[in-house]
C-alpha positions in Angstrom: -19.4 4.7 17.3 -20.8 1.4 15.9 -19.0 -0.4 13.1 -21.4 -1.8 10.5 -20.6 -4.5 7.9 -23.0 -5.7 5.3 -22.8 -9.5 5.0 -25.1 -10.0 2.0 -23.5 -11.9 -0.9 -25.1 -9.7 -3.6 -23.8 -6.3 -2.2 -20.3 -4.9 -2.0 -18.9 -5.0 1.5 -19.9 -1.9 3.5 -17.6 -0.9 6.3 -18.3 2.3 8.3 -19.6 4.1 11.3 -22.9 5.8 12.4 -23.4 8.5 15.0 -26.6 10.0 16.4 -25.1 13.4 17.4 -21.7 13.5 15.7 -18.5 11.8 16.6 -15.7 13.1 18.8 -13.1 14.8 16.7 -10.3 12.9 18.6 -11.9 9.6 17.8 -12.0 10.0 14.0 -9.0 12.3 13.2 -6.7 9.2 13.1 -9.0 7.3 10.7 -8.1 7.9 7.1 -9.7 6.9 3.7 -8.0 6.1 0.4 -9.2 6.0 -3.2 -6.9 5.0 -6.0 -7.1 5.1 -9.8 -5.0 2.1 -11.0 -2.2 4.5 -12.3 -0.5 5.3 -9.0 -2.6 8.3 -8.3 -4.9 8.6 -5.3 -7.2 10.8 -3.2 -7.0 10.5 0.6 -7.8 12.3 3.8 -9.2 11.8 7.2 -12.8 10.9 8.0 -13.6 14.4 9.4 -12.1 16.1 6.3 -9.1 17.6 8.2 -5.9 17.1 6.3 -3.2 15.9 8.7 -0.5 15.0 6.1 1.2 16.8 3.2 0.1 13.7 1.2 -3.6 14.3 1.8 -5.6 15.7 -1.1 -8.7 15.1 -3.1 -6.8 14.8 -6.3 -3.2 13.5 -6.4 -2.6 12.2 -9.9 0.5 10.4 -11.1 1.8 12.9 -13.7 4.3 12.1 -16.5 7.9 13.0 -15.4 6.5 14.6 -12.2 5.2 11.6 -10.3 2.4 11.9 -7.8 1.4 15.5 -7.4 -1.1 17.1 -5.1 -3.3 19.3 -7.4 -6.4 19.7 -5.3 -5.7 19.8 -1.7 -9.3 20.2 -0.4 -12.7 21.7 -0.9 -14.2 24.0 1.7 -17.9 23.3 1.8 -20.6 25.5 3.1 -24.3 24.6 3.2 -27.2 27.1 3.6 -30.6 25.9 4.7 -33.5 28.2 5.5 -31.1 31.1 5.8 -28.8 29.4 8.2 -25.2 28.6 7.2 -23.4 25.4 8.1 -19.7 24.7 7.6 -18.9 21.1 6.7 -15.2 21.5 6.8 -12.6 20.7 9.5 -9.1 22.0 9.7 -6.3 22.7 12.2 -4.4 25.9 12.2 -0.8 26.5 13.0 -1.8 28.9 15.8 -3.5 26.1 17.7 -7.1 26.8 16.7 -9.3 24.0 15.3 -12.3 24.3 13.1 -14.5 21.3 13.4 -18.1 22.4 12.9 -18.5 19.8 10.2 -17.7 17.0 12.7 -20.7 17.9 14.8 -22.9 17.6 11.6 -21.5 14.2 10.5 -24.0 11.4 11.0 -22.3 8.5 9.1 -19.2 7.5 7.2 -18.8 4.3 5.3 -17.1 2.7 2.4 -19.5 1.5 -0.2 -17.1 -1.0 -1.8 -14.2 1.3 -2.2 -16.2 4.6 -2.5 -16.1 6.7 0.7 -19.5 8.2 1.6 -20.3 10.9 4.2 -23.8 11.9 5.4 -24.4 15.3 7.1 -27.3 16.7 9.0 -27.6 20.4 8.1 -30.6 21.7 10.1 -33.7 20.0 8.8 -31.9 18.6 5.7 -29.6 15.7 5.0 -27.0 15.6 2.3 -24.7 12.8 1.3 -21.2 13.3 -0.2 -19.2 10.6 -2.0 -16.2 10.6 -4.3 -14.3 8.4 -6.7 -11.4 8.3 -9.1 -12.1 6.9 -12.6 -10.1 3.7 -12.9 -7.3 4.2 -15.5 -7.7 8.0 -15.7 -6.6 11.1 -13.8 -10.2 12.1 -13.2 -12.0 12.8 -9.9 -15.8 13.0 -9.3 -17.2 14.4 -6.1 -21.0 14.2 -5.7 -23.4 15.7 -3.3 -26.9 14.2 -3.1 -29.8 15.8 -1.3 -31.3 13.1 0.9 -34.2 14.8 2.7 -35.5 18.1 3.9 -35.7 21.6 2.4 -33.5 22.8 -0.5 -29.8 23.2 0.3 -27.6 25.9 -1.2 -24.0 24.7 -1.5 -20.9 26.8 -1.8 -17.8 24.8 -2.8 -14.4 26.5 -2.7 -11.5 24.5 -4.2 -7.9 25.0 -2.9 -5.5 24.0 -5.7 -1.8 23.4 -5.0 1.0 22.1 -7.2 3.6 20.2 -5.3 5.1 16.7 -5.2 3.1 14.7 -2.7 6.2 13.9 -0.6 8.2 17.1 -1.4 8.7 20.2 0.7 5.8 22.5 1.2 6.4 25.9 -0.5 6.7 29.0 1.6 4.3 30.9 -0.6 0.8 30.0 -1.6 0.3 28.6 -5.1 -1.6 31.0 -7.3 -2.6 29.3 -10.6 -3.4 30.8 -14.0 -7.2 30.6 -14.1 -9.3 30.4 -17.2 -13.1 30.4 -17.0 -15.3 29.5 -20.0 -19.0 29.1 -19.3 -19.2 26.2 -16.8 -15.6 25.2 -17.3 -12.8 26.3 -15.0 -9.1 25.5 -15.8 -6.3 26.1 -13.4 -2.6 25.8 -14.4 0.5 26.3 -12.2 2.8 27.5 -15.0 2.5 27.7 -18.8 4.3 24.3 -19.1 2.5 22.5 -16.4 -0.5 20.2 -17.0 -3.8 22.1 -16.5 -6.3 20.9 -13.9 -9.8 21.2 -15.4 -13.0 21.5 -13.3 -16.7 21.4 -14.1 -19.7 21.5 -11.9 -22.8 19.6 -13.0 -26.3 20.2 -11.5 -29.9 21.0 -12.5 -29.5 24.7 -11.5 -27.2 27.5 -12.7 -23.6 26.9 -11.7 -21.6 30.0 -11.7 -17.9 30.1 -10.7 -17.4 33.2 -8.6 -13.8 34.5 -9.1 -13.3 35.8 -5.6 -9.8 35.1 -4.2 -9.2 33.9 -0.7 -6.2 32.6 1.2 -6.4 30.2 4.0 -5.0 30.5 7.5 -1.7 28.7 8.0 -2.9 25.1 8.2 -1.3 22.6 10.4 -0.5 19.0 9.4 -0.3 17.2 12.7 1.1 13.9 11.4 3.9 15.7 9.5 4.8 17.7 12.6 5.1 14.5 14.6 7.3 13.0 11.9 9.6 16.0 11.8 8.7 17.3 8.4 7.3 20.5 7.0 3.9 20.8 8.6 2.3 24.2 7.8 0.9 25.4 4.6 -1.0 28.5 3.4 -3.3 27.7 0.5 -4.9 30.1 -2.1 -8.3 29.7 -3.7 -9.2 31.6 -6.8 -12.9 31.4 -6.3 -15.9 29.1 -5.6 -18.8 27.3 -7.2 -22.3 27.6 -5.8 -25.6 25.9 -6.6 -28.8 24.8 -4.9 -30.0 21.2 -4.8 -33.5 19.9 -3.9 -34.6 16.5 -2.6 -33.2 13.7 -4.8 -31.0 15.9 -6.9 -27.3 15.4 -7.4 -24.6 18.0 -7.8 -21.2 16.7 -9.1 -17.8 18.3 -9.4 -15.5 16.7 -12.0 -11.8 17.4 -11.9 -9.3 16.0 -14.5 -5.9 16.4 -16.2 -7.4 14.6 -19.2 -9.4 16.2 -22.1 -12.5 18.1 -21.3 -14.8 15.5 -22.7 -14.2 13.1 -19.8 -16.2 15.6 -17.6 -19.2 15.4 -19.9 -20.1 11.9 -18.8 -23.2 11.2 -16.7 -21.9 11.3 -13.1 -24.5 8.7 -11.9 -23.4 6.3 -14.6 -19.8 6.9 -13.8 -20.3 6.0 -10.1 -22.4 3.0 -11.2 -19.6 1.8 -13.5 -17.1 1.9 -10.7 -19.4 -0.1 -8.4 -19.8 -2.7 -11.2 -16.1 -2.9 -11.7 -15.7 -3.7 -8.0 -18.4 -6.3 -8.1 -16.6 -8.0 -11.0 -13.4 -8.0 -8.8 -15.3 -9.9 -6.2 -16.8 -12.3 -8.7 -13.4 -13.3 -9.9 -12.2 -14.1 -6.4 -12.9 -17.5 -4.8 -16.4 -18.0 -3.4 -15.2 -17.7 0.2 -13.9 -14.2 -0.6 -17.3 -12.8 -1.7 -18.4 -11.7 1.7 -17.1 -10.4 5.0 -13.4 -9.6 5.8 -12.0 -11.5 2.8 -14.2 -9.5 0.4 -13.1 -6.3 2.0 -9.5 -7.3 1.5 -10.0 -8.3 -2.1 -11.1 -4.7 -2.7 -8.2 -3.4 -0.7 -5.9 -5.5 -2.8 -7.1 -3.7 -5.9 -5.7 -0.4 -4.7 -2.1 -1.6 -5.1 -2.2 -3.1 -8.6 -1.3 -0.4 -11.1 -0.2 0.5 -14.7 3.2 2.0 -13.8 2.8 4.6 -16.7 6.4 4.3 -17.7 6.9 5.1 -21.4 9.7 2.7 -21.5 7.3 -0.2 -20.8 5.0 0.6 -23.7 7.0 -0.9 -26.6 7.9 -4.2 -25.1 4.4 -4.7 -23.7 2.8 -4.0 -27.0 5.2 -6.4 -28.8 4.1 -9.4 -26.7 0.4 -8.3 -26.4 0.9 -7.9 -22.6 -0.1 -5.0 -20.3 2.6 -3.5 -18.1 1.6 -3.9 -14.5 3.3 -3.3 -11.1 2.4 -3.0 -7.4 2.5 0.2 -5.3 4.2 -1.0 -2.1 2.2 1.3 0.2 0.3 4.5 0.4 1.1 7.3 0.7 4.8 7.5 -0.1 6.0 4.2 -1.6 6.3 3.6 -5.3 6.6 0.1 -6.9 9.2 -2.0 -5.1 10.5 -5.3 -6.4 10.6 -7.1 -3.0 7.1 -6.0 -2.0 5.7 -6.8 -5.4 7.0 -10.4 -5.4 6.0 -11.1 -1.8 2.5 -9.6 -2.5 1.8 -11.2 -5.9 0.1 -14.3 -4.6 -2.2 -12.5 -2.3 -3.0 -9.5 -4.5 -3.4 -11.2 -7.8 -3.5 -15.0 -7.5 -5.8 -15.2 -4.5 -8.1 -12.7 -6.2 -8.3 -14.6 -9.6 -6.4 -11.8 -11.4 -4.1 -14.2 -13.3 -3.5 -11.9 -16.3 -2.4 -9.1 -14.1 -0.1 -11.5 -12.2 1.6 -12.6 -15.5 1.9 -8.9 -16.5 3.6 -8.1 -13.2 6.1 -10.9 -13.6 6.9 -9.9 -17.1 7.2 -6.3 -16.2 9.9 -7.0 -13.7 11.6 -9.6 -15.9 12.0 -6.8 -18.5 14.1 -4.9 -16.0 16.5 -7.6 -14.8 20.1 -6.4 -14.9 23.2 -8.3 -13.8 20.9 -11.0 -12.3 18.9 -8.6 -10.2 15.4 -7.1 -10.4 15.0 -3.5 -9.3 14.6 -2.7 -5.6 12.3 0.1 -6.5 11.4 2.7 -9.1 11.7 6.4 -8.0 8.6 8.5 -8.3 8.2 9.8 -11.9 11.3 8.1 -13.2 11.8 5.2 -15.8 14.9 3.5 -14.4 14.9 1.3 -11.4 17.4 1.2 -8.4 19.0 -2.2 -7.9 20.4 -2.3 -4.4 18.7 -5.4 -3.1 19.9 -8.9 -2.3 16.5 -10.6 -1.6 14.0 -9.1 -4.1 15.3 -11.2 -6.9 15.1 -14.4 -4.8 11.5 -13.5 -4.0 11.0 -13.4 -7.8 11.5 -17.2 -7.9 8.9 -17.5 -5.1 6.4 -15.4 -7.1 6.9 -17.4 -10.3 6.4 -20.6 -8.3 3.2 -19.4 -6.8 2.0 -18.3 -10.3 2.8 -21.5 -12.0 1.4 -23.7 -9.3 -1.9 -21.7 -9.2 -2.4 -21.2 -13.0 -0.6 -24.3 -14.4 0.7 -21.9 -17.1 3.5 -24.0 -18.6 4.2 -21.4 -21.3 5.0 -18.8 -18.7 7.4 -21.1 -17.0 9.1 -21.9 -20.4 9.3 -18.2 -21.1 10.7 -17.3 -17.7 13.2 -20.1 -17.4 16.1 -18.5 -19.3 15.9 -15.4 -17.2 15.8 -17.4 -14.0 18.8 -19.5 -15.1 20.7 -16.3 -15.9 19.9 -15.0 -12.4 21.3 -18.1 -10.8 24.4 -17.9 -12.9 25.0 -14.3 -11.8 24.6 -15.2 -8.2 26.9 -18.2 -8.5 29.8 -16.1 -9.9 28.9 -12.9 -8.1 27.1 -9.7 -9.1 26.6 -6.2 -7.8 27.0 -5.2 -4.1 29.1 -8.3 -3.4 26.1 -10.5 -3.8 27.3 -14.0 -4.6 28.0 -17.6 -3.5 30.8 -18.2 -1.1 32.8 -21.1 -2.7 33.8 -22.3 0.7 30.3 -23.4 1.8 27.8 -22.6 -1.1 26.0 -20.1 1.0 24.9 -16.7 -0.4 26.6 -13.6 1.0 26.0 -10.0 0.4 26.9 -6.5 1.6 28.6 -3.3 0.6 29.5 -0.4 2.8 26.7 2.2 2.8 24.0 -0.1 1.4 21.1 -1.8 3.0 20.4 -4.9 0.9 17.9 -7.0 2.8 14.3 -6.2 3.6 15.5 -4.7 6.9 16.6 -1.6 5.0 16.4 1.5 7.2 19.0 4.1 6.4 19.2 7.7 7.5 21.9 10.3 6.9 24.3 7.6 5.7 23.6 5.4 8.7 22.6 1.9 7.8 20.6 0.8 10.9 20.7 -3.0 10.3 23.4 -3.6 7.7 23.3 -7.4 8.1 26.3 -7.8 5.8 27.4 -11.4 5.5 25.2 -14.4 5.1 21.7 -13.5 6.3 19.3 -16.3 7.3 16.4 -15.4 5.0 18.6 -14.8 2.1 19.9 -18.3 2.3 16.5 -19.8 2.9 15.3 -18.0 -0.3 18.5 -19.1 -2.2 17.9 -22.7 -1.3 14.2 -22.4 -2.3 15.2 -20.9 -5.6 17.7 -23.7 -6.4 15.2 -26.4 -5.5 12.6 -24.7 -7.7 15.0 -24.5 -10.6 15.8 -28.2 -10.3 12.1 -29.0 -10.4 11.5 -26.7 -13.3 14.5 -27.9 -15.3 13.3 -31.4 -15.0 9.8 -30.4 -16.1 11.2 -28.6 -19.1 13.5 -31.5 -20.1 16.7 -29.7 -18.9 19.4 -31.0 -16.6 18.3 -30.5 -13.0 21.6 -31.8 -11.4 23.6 -28.5 -11.2 20.7 -26.9 -9.3 20.1 -29.9 -7.1 23.8 -30.2 -6.3 24.0 -26.6 -5.3 20.9 -26.9 -3.2 22.2 -29.9 -1.3 25.4 -28.0 -0.5 23.4 -25.1 0.8 21.2 -27.4 2.9 24.2 -29.0 4.6 26.0 -25.7 5.2 22.9 -23.9 6.4 22.0 -26.5 9.1 25.6 -26.6 10.3 26.2 -22.8 10.3 22.9 -21.2 11.3 21.7 -23.4 14.2 22.2 -21.7 17.6 22.1 -24.4 20.3 22.1 -21.9 23.1 18.9 -20.2 22.0 17.3 -23.2 20.2 16.7 -21.1 17.1 18.6 -19.7 14.1 21.3 -17.1 14.0 20.3 -14.0 12.0 23.6 -13.6 10.2 26.7 -15.7 10.0 30.1 -14.5 8.8 28.9 -11.0 9.5 30.7 -7.8 10.5 34.3 -8.6 11.3 33.6 -12.3 10.7 31.2 -12.5 13.7 27.8 -14.3 13.8 24.7 -12.4 14.9 22.5 -14.3 17.4 19.7 -11.6 17.5 16.3 -13.2 17.6 14.5 -11.9 14.5 11.6 -13.1 12.4 13.8 -13.7 9.4 14.4 -17.3 10.5 10.7 -18.2 9.9 11.4 -18.4 6.1 13.6 -21.4 6.7 10.4 -23.3 7.5 7.6 -21.4 5.6 8.8 -21.5 2.0 7.9 -24.2 -0.5 11.2 -25.9 0.1 12.3 -25.4 3.7 16.0 -25.3 4.2 15.9 -26.1 8.0 15.9 -29.7 9.1 12.5 -30.9 10.2 13.4 -31.8 13.7 14.2 -28.2 14.5 11.0 -26.6 13.3 9.1 -26.8 16.6 12.0 -25.2 18.5 12.2 -22.2 16.1 8.5 -21.7 16.1 8.4 -21.7 19.9 11.1 -19.0 20.1 9.3 -16.9 17.5 5.9 -17.4 19.3 7.4 -16.5 22.7 9.5 -13.5 21.7 8.0 -12.1 18.4 4.4 -12.9 17.9 1.8 -10.2 18.6 -1.9 -9.9 17.6 -1.0 -7.9 14.5 2.2 -9.6 13.2 5.7 -10.4 14.3 8.2 -8.1 16.1 11.3 -7.4 14.1 13.5 -7.9 17.1 13.0 -9.7 20.4 12.5 -7.6 23.6 15.6 -7.7 25.8 18.0 -7.1 22.9 20.1 -3.9 23.5 18.8 -2.4 20.3 15.1 -3.2 20.9 12.7 -0.3 20.5 9.2 -0.6 21.7 7.7 2.3 19.8 8.0 3.7 16.3 7.7 7.5 16.7 9.6 10.7 16.7 11.6 12.3 13.9 13.1 10.4 10.9 16.2 9.3 12.7 14.3 8.0 15.7 11.8 6.2 13.5 14.4 4.5 11.4 16.2 3.4 14.5 13.1 1.5 15.5 11.9 0.4 12.0 13.4 -3.1 12.2 14.5 -3.1 15.9 11.2 -4.3 17.5 8.5 -2.7 15.3 5.8 -5.2 14.3 5.3 -6.0 10.7 1.9 -7.3 9.7 3.0 -9.1 6.5 5.1 -11.6 8.5 2.0 -13.2 10.0 1.4 -15.0 6.6 4.7 -16.9 6.8 4.3 -17.5 10.5 1.0 -19.2 9.8 2.5 -21.2 6.9 5.2 -22.5 9.2 2.8 -23.1 12.1 0.5 -25.2 9.9 3.4 -27.4 8.7 3.9 -28.3 12.4 0.3 -28.3 13.6 -2.5 -28.3 11.0 -5.0 -26.6 13.3 -6.9 -24.3 11.0 -9.0 -22.7 13.7 -6.0 -21.9 15.8 -4.3 -20.4 12.8 -7.4 -18.3 11.9 -7.5 -17.0 15.5 -4.1 -15.4 14.9 -5.7 -13.0 12.4 -8.3 -11.5 14.7 -6.0 -8.5 15.5 -5.7 -7.5 11.8 -9.4 -8.1 11.3 -10.2 -5.6 14.0 -7.5 -3.2 12.6 -9.6 -2.8 9.4 -11.7 -0.3 11.3 -8.7 1.9 12.2 -5.9 3.9 10.6 -6.6 3.4 6.9 -10.3 2.3 7.1 -10.7 -0.9 5.1 -6.9 -1.3 4.7 -4.0 -2.8 6.7 -1.1 -0.6 7.9 2.6 -1.2 7.2 3.8 -1.5 10.8 2.7 -1.3 14.5 4.3 -0.5 17.8 5.8 -3.5 19.5 3.8 -3.3 22.7 0.2 -2.8 23.5 -2.0 -1.1 22.2 0.1 -1.9 19.1 -0.6 1.5 17.6 -0.6 1.4 13.7 2.3 3.3 12.2 3.9 3.9 8.8 1.8 3.7 5.7 -2.0 3.4 6.3 -2.2 0.9 3.4 0.6 -1.6 2.7 0.5 -4.1 -0.2 2.2 -7.0 1.5 0.2 -6.5 4.7 -3.1 -6.9 2.8 -1.7 -9.6 0.5 -0.5 -11.9 3.2 -3.5 -11.4 5.4 -5.8 -12.2 2.6 -3.8 -15.2 1.5 -3.9 -16.8 5.0 -7.5 -15.8 5.6 -8.3 -17.9 2.6 -5.9 -20.6 3.6 -7.5 -20.9 7.0 -11.1 -20.8 5.6 -13.4 -23.2 7.5 -16.5 -24.4 5.6 
């Protein structure tokens, strides 16, 4: 398997693999692809085409009041050449059998920009398959192009389903209501469900043969390993078939929109998507036009979405602003406040997408309640969930990065009253016991049964890392917010002294309370459970150095960085807990309880590398050394979610990728520091 990357400045980045005789199934079953539509919907699967997750599907739109819903799980493809039949599919069955004939026929897979492309050798002929989702629509196009050789007769059997992408798998196969009219096929789960419309376009006759067929019990190996429902029987109401000759294109369009969207010229539709992606690169800095940064600019695009919440429409229209948000990770995360604010600089500012950055900030400003931004929005719902102590403090960081990058004084003026109100709520106390301790000015938080910091694993009522009390990064963020408010107040002609006075008090208390002379680093929590301090060595202390206004005294930076480097640094990010701690877990695997027990107890988080590099460069401005820290994530682009960066990794070699195959803050922070460490 040979990775290939197109370095030319005029072309979209190409990342993929070529094989002379077909890859090993075991080598590519763990490599996944992802296509998104800017509305939270997606298509995703594995390179060989074998679904290994309940989330996998060719068409998973974000539907009103339903959220992301798997509508088209897969297509079973059969090619006939000179009377010989070739099966392009791959699947695993619950009885242990594996169908993988299509893997032996596969000769290449690559991403052309964001469009996945497969090429198959079927006897003396070659065919190429590619797919895309129309940006801003719930519309899929899958195209088969005849590359060379004799005519190929294709039979395409769709397997529709109708289930929430992260919901339980039904015990019985989904059998839709089917309506056929000429070359149009409509499938509908129930009379009140949105219909899925399908149309095949080609130069030949395109009949849909209404011949029912049910699949074997399919196995989803990743769901089995994660302890979830992992078998499914699917039902197909029929198939399309058509012949294609050399140079001809056959396209299947699928939509929940009106029929007319499938009347568009497929070649032009694919060309428009490629042009959209070229424009994304053109907006980014010149150093991000090629290579790994270009790949990550495109990866970043997959997270920025129109949240499609009706409650956003009125306020957005009233100010002439689009509603925008950030999907925290694929496949299962929705838009999360914390992840959005941490990711905003890398996803939107480092890519030149300033209007979207402003829209994201205004979207979350609209939802501020009791001095808090939402922790997240549940799938398909309009109201946010607010149990977070740090997302709102990251909001100040995001505004800072936006204002410093764009010099948009009007945005700062517009945001300041909301930011001042947030500070007031934190000063006097707000939900979940989030508030300033009048004894020392530090910010405390915590309520029984809630996980309020970014280390937020919880299962069956068990909060794994409650961190109630005064957490180190919460107070680093609080100090940063107060210093920013003092600067902004002065810039806007307001009194900065209340903010500066509060910041000075936090600075004194922080350096007195959090320093651990025995370990030469920072405590993770002070005044925690039963009044105790927690000396666990965690990456949270890095923010006391990395933020715009570091709360830690300068003479202690080197010591903290040395401890973090020694105990937490890996080639793909920082461990969440130092080895040797009684709660340390080296691997993130097993069922939900086992995974959550490891989630922040050693598991490596890729996004933390950004702030580690920020802190390191403040101590030692060696750009080349900082860039070398990104080599592991650069190599990772070829694995797991191809062209993306995973959420987490095991804490020991080989640092196996885990969790989401594509995580917003992993991509955002990697891209940001890739550009920061660019050497001309």
